[in-house]
Each structure stands twice: as C-alpha cells, then as structure tokens.
C-alpha positions in Angstrom: -29.3 -30.7 -1.2 -25.9 -31.8 -2.5 -22.8 -29.9 -1.4 -20.8 -28.1 -4.1 -17.8 -30.0 -2.8 -19.4 -33.2 -4.0 -19.6 -31.9 -7.5 -16.6 -31.6 -9.8 -15.9 -31.1 -13.5 -15.9 -34.2 -15.7 -14.8 -35.3 -19.1 -16.5 -38.1 -21.1 -15.9 -39.8 -24.5 -19.0 -40.4 -26.6 -19.1 -42.4 -29.8 -21.0 -40.8 -32.7 -22.0 -42.2 -36.1 -18.8 -40.7 -37.7 -16.3 -40.4 -34.9 -15.9 -39.5 -31.3 -16.8 -36.5 -29.1 -14.9 -35.5 -26.0 -17.2 -33.5 -23.8 -16.1 -31.4 -20.8 -18.7 -30.6 -18.2 -18.4 -27.9 -15.5 -19.3 -28.1 -11.8 -23.0 -27.8 -12.5 -22.9 -30.6 -15.2 -23.3 -28.2 -18.0 -21.3 -28.9 -21.2 -18.6 -26.3 -21.6 -16.5 -27.9 -24.4 -17.3 -30.4 -27.1 -14.4 -31.6 -29.3 -14.9 -33.9 -32.3 -12.4 -36.5 -33.5 -12.6 -38.9 -36.4 -9.8 -41.1 -34.9 -10.4 -42.9 -31.7 -6.7 -42.7 -30.9 -6.7 -38.9 -31.2 -9.9 -38.8 -29.0 -8.3 -41.0 -26.4 -5.1 -38.8 -26.3 -7.2 -35.6 -25.9 -9.4 -37.3 -23.3 -6.3 -38.1 -21.2 -5.1 -34.5 -21.4 -8.5 -33.1 -20.4 -8.8 -35.6 -17.5 -5.4 -34.5 -16.2 -6.6 -30.9 -16.3 -9.8 -31.7 -14.4 -7.9 -33.7 -11.8 -5.4 -30.9 -11.4 -8.1 -28.4 -10.6 -9.5 -30.6 -7.8 -6.3 -31.5 -5.9 
C-alpha cells in the first residue's frame, strides 16, 4: 500500500478542442479545480501560479 507521504497534489495542462484546461488534483488524485483558458499563454501563466502553490504546500 502506498504511503500518503508519496502522494502529493498536482497540476496538469490539458489541450481541448477549443482551448486549454488547467486541472488541479488533490492528494488522492481527485480533480478539485478545473480552469478553462482560450489562450495558451494565459493557461501557462495560471499553470505556473498553481504549480508554485502546490510546491509551497509540500516544502
């Protein structure tokens, strides 16, 4: 059985037919936030912000 210490929140960028989704997952791998962007640049900026938050929670 995996230890909960091995699990951590994550953020992923997914391309859709009409834009980009940034999806944030909790420790159990459950999607807790799904943000849509038409612009890839906006999606990338939001992704960086969310990754910083996730990394900050795990340090």
